[in-house]
C-alpha positions as CSV (number, residue, x, y, z in Angstrom):
1,T,-5.2,11.2,-11.6
2,P,-8.6,10.2,-9.9
3,T,-9.4,14.3,-9.5
4,G,-8.7,14.6,-13.0
5,L,-11.2,11.8,-14.5
6,A,-13.7,13.5,-11.6
7,E,-13.0,17.3,-13.4
8,Y,-13.2,15.5,-17.0
9,A,-16.5,13.4,-16.0
10,F,-17.9,16.7,-14.7
11,C,-17.6,19.2,-17.7
12,P,-14.6,17.6,-20.5
13,V,-14.3,21.5,-21.9
14,S,-13.3,22.5,-18.0
15,Y,-11.1,19.8,-17.9
16,S,-9.6,20.9,-21.2
17,I,-9.1,24.5,-19.9
18,K,-7.8,23.6,-16.5
19,A,-5.5,21.2,-18.4
20,S,-4.0,24.0,-20.3
21,Y,-4.1,27.0,-18.6
22,Y,-3.5,28.3,-14.7
23,I,-6.7,28.9,-12.9
24,P,-6.3,30.4,-9.2
25,E,-8.5,28.5,-6.3
26,S,-12.0,29.9,-5.2
27,I,-12.7,31.3,-2.1
28,E,-14.4,28.3,-2.0
29,E,-11.7,25.9,-2.6
30,E,-9.3,27.7,-0.4
31,A,-11.9,27.4,2.7
32,G,-12.7,24.1,2.1
33,L,-8.6,23.0,2.1
34,K,-8.5,25.1,5.6
35,H,-12.0,22.9,6.8
36,H,-9.2,19.7,5.7
37,E,-6.2,21.0,7.2
38,E,-7.9,21.9,10.5
39,F,-9.2,18.6,11.1
40,N,-12.8,19.3,11.1
41,L,-13.8,16.1,9.8
42,E,-12.6,14.5,12.9
43,K,-14.2,17.0,15.2
44,F,-17.6,16.5,13.2
45,L,-17.2,12.6,13.8
46,K,-16.5,13.2,17.5
47,N,-19.5,15.4,18.4
48,L,-21.4,13.2,16.5
49,F,-20.2,9.8,18.6
50,I,-20.7,11.8,21.6
51,K,-24.4,12.7,20.4
52,R,-25.4,9.1,19.6
53,K,-23.7,8.1,22.8
54,R,-26.1,10.5,25.2
55,E,-28.8,9.4,23.2
56,W,-28.4,5.4,23.1
57,T,-26.6,4.6,26.5
58,S,-27.1,4.9,30.3
59,N,-23.5,4.2,31.5
60,E,-21.2,6.5,29.5
61,E,-18.5,5.1,31.2
62,R,-18.7,2.1,30.3
63,L,-20.9,0.5,27.0
64,S,-22.1,-2.6,26.4
65,D,-22.1,-4.4,23.0
66,A,-25.8,-3.5,22.8
67,E,-25.4,-0.1,22.8
68,K,-22.5,0.0,20.6
69,D,-24.1,-1.7,18.0
70,R,-26.6,1.1,18.4
71,I,-24.7,3.7,18.3
72,Y,-22.2,2.3,15.3
73,K,-25.4,1.8,13.1
74,G,-26.0,3.0,9.6
75,P,-23.0,4.7,7.2
76,Y,-21.7,6.4,9.9
77,G,-21.2,3.6,12.1
78,D,-18.3,2.7,9.5
79,L,-16.7,5.8,10.3
80,L,-17.1,6.3,13.7
81,S,-16.1,2.7,14.7
82,S,-12.8,2.8,12.6
83,K,-9.3,4.9,12.7
84,I,-8.2,7.3,10.5
85,I,-4.9,6.7,9.2
86,Y,-4.1,8.2,6.2
87,R,-5.0,12.3,5.7
88,G,-4.1,13.9,2.0
89,H,-4.1,17.2,2.6
90,Q,-1.4,17.1,5.6
91,S,0.4,14.5,3.8
92,D,3.8,15.3,1.9
93,K,4.1,15.4,-1.8
94,N,5.7,11.7,-1.9
95,T,2.8,10.2,0.3
96,A,1.1,10.1,-3.3
97,F,-0.6,6.1,-4.2
98,Y,0.4,5.0,-7.7
99,S,-1.6,2.1,-9.5
100,E,0.5,-1.0,-9.8
101,K,1.0,-0.1,-13.8
102,G,1.9,3.5,-12.6
103,K,-0.8,5.1,-14.8
104,L,-2.9,6.5,-11.9
105,V,-1.7,8.8,-9.0
106,G,-3.4,10.1,-6.4
107,K,-3.6,11.3,-3.0
108,P,-7.6,10.5,-1.3
109,D,-8.6,12.7,1.5
110,F,-8.8,9.9,4.0
111,I,-8.3,6.5,4.4
112,F,-9.6,4.7,7.4
113,I,-8.6,1.0,9.0
114,R,-11.3,-1.1,11.1
115,S,-10.2,-3.1,14.2
116,N,-10.5,-6.0,11.4
117,G,-7.9,-4.5,9.3
118,S,-9.9,-4.0,6.4
119,K,-9.4,-0.5,4.7
120,F,-11.7,2.6,2.8
121,V,-11.2,5.8,1.4
122,L,-13.6,8.9,1.9
123,E,-13.5,12.3,0.1
124,E,-15.0,15.5,1.4
125,K,-16.9,17.7,-0.6
126,H,-18.4,21.5,-0.4
127,T,-20.9,23.1,-1.9
128,W,-23.5,26.0,-2.0
129,Q,-26.7,23.9,-2.3
130,P,-28.8,23.9,1.1
131,V,-28.7,20.2,0.7
132,I,-27.4,17.1,-1.2
133,E,-29.7,14.4,-2.0
134,K,-27.4,12.3,-3.7
135,P,-24.1,12.0,-4.8
136,W,-22.5,13.5,-8.0
137,F,-21.4,11.6,-11.0
138,S,-18.4,13.2,-11.0
139,N,-17.5,12.5,-7.0
140,M,-18.0,9.1,-7.7
141,I,-15.9,8.9,-10.0
142,Q,-13.1,10.4,-7.9
143,V,-14.0,7.7,-4.8
144,L,-13.9,4.8,-8.0
145,A,-10.8,5.5,-8.8
146,Y,-9.2,5.5,-5.5
147,I,-10.8,1.8,-4.8
148,Y,-10.1,0.3,-7.6
149,G,-6.9,1.9,-8.6
150,L,-4.7,2.4,-5.8
151,K,-3.6,0.4,-2.9
152,H,-2.5,1.6,0.6
153,E,0.7,-0.5,1.6
154,S,-0.4,-3.1,-0.5
155,D,-4.0,-3.2,1.0
156,E,-6.8,-2.6,-1.8
157,F,-10.2,-1.1,-0.1
158,D,-13.2,-2.4,0.0
159,K,-15.6,0.8,-0.7
160,G,-15.3,4.4,-0.5
161,Y,-17.4,7.4,0.9
162,L,-18.3,10.7,0.1
163,L,-19.3,13.2,2.7
164,Y,-21.0,16.6,1.5
165,F,-21.0,19.8,3.5
166,S,-23.5,22.5,2.5
167,W,-21.9,26.4,2.5
168,H,-23.8,29.0,4.2
169,N,-22.5,32.8,5.4
170,E,-22.5,33.4,9.3
171,N,-21.6,36.8,10.5
172,R,-19.4,37.2,6.8
173,R,-17.7,33.9,7.6
174,L,-18.1,31.0,5.7
175,K,-19.9,27.7,7.8
176,T,-20.4,24.6,7.0
177,R,-23.9,22.3,7.8
178,N,-26.3,19.7,6.3
179,A,-23.5,16.8,6.0
180,R,-24.8,14.3,4.1
181,L,-22.8,10.7,3.7
182,F,-23.3,8.0,0.8
183,I,-21.4,5.1,0.2
184,V,-19.3,4.0,-3.0
185,E,-19.4,0.3,-3.5
186,K,-17.5,-1.9,-5.8
187,N,-19.6,-3.3,-8.1
188,H,-20.5,-4.3,-11.7
189,K,-22.4,-0.9,-12.6
190,N,-20.0,1.6,-10.8
191,Y,-16.6,-0.6,-12.2
192,N,-18.1,0.1,-15.8
193,S,-18.9,3.8,-15.2
194,L,-15.0,4.1,-13.9
195,K,-14.1,2.6,-17.2
196,M,-16.3,4.6,-19.8
197,I,-14.3,7.7,-18.4
198,F,-10.9,6.3,-17.9
199,D,-10.9,4.9,-21.7
200,K,-12.2,8.2,-22.8
């Protein structure tokens, strides 16, 4: 699976142990799953859109093309202007995706579709690091496995995204902050990185 490739890329020894023994989910993993199930990504994107709309528009009822361009500027614009059509954590086990040869199976966190019909995947990650400055290699391998190895309704993915949230304690409850978004492109270097892990 793409998750298995990511775990192997992060630490082959840890991957071997997890493959051999049952290890219960940590508190952080359970909280991360709950974060998915409560549609927090949708809430985050909605709040971001509202914030940008207030900053860049004069008339909140109708948006000009120029105002839309400002709202959708930058990498978050791809998420804001697209629609979520698949949520891996809300999906039945039968909705997992298989590669053409059946060697790879996985369920991305999210699949988005743009207005032109093209699609991309997004993986949401949580960490105790206060701020993520660059994506983790293991996480990139997971996303690359999705965009190179899997399809949605025969459609390929043209890219992927990694969205990190940092944990912090607030009144004895786990909360998230400091969102950081990274693009995972289809290119020669990334393909070779994926192939290197897959061949092992």
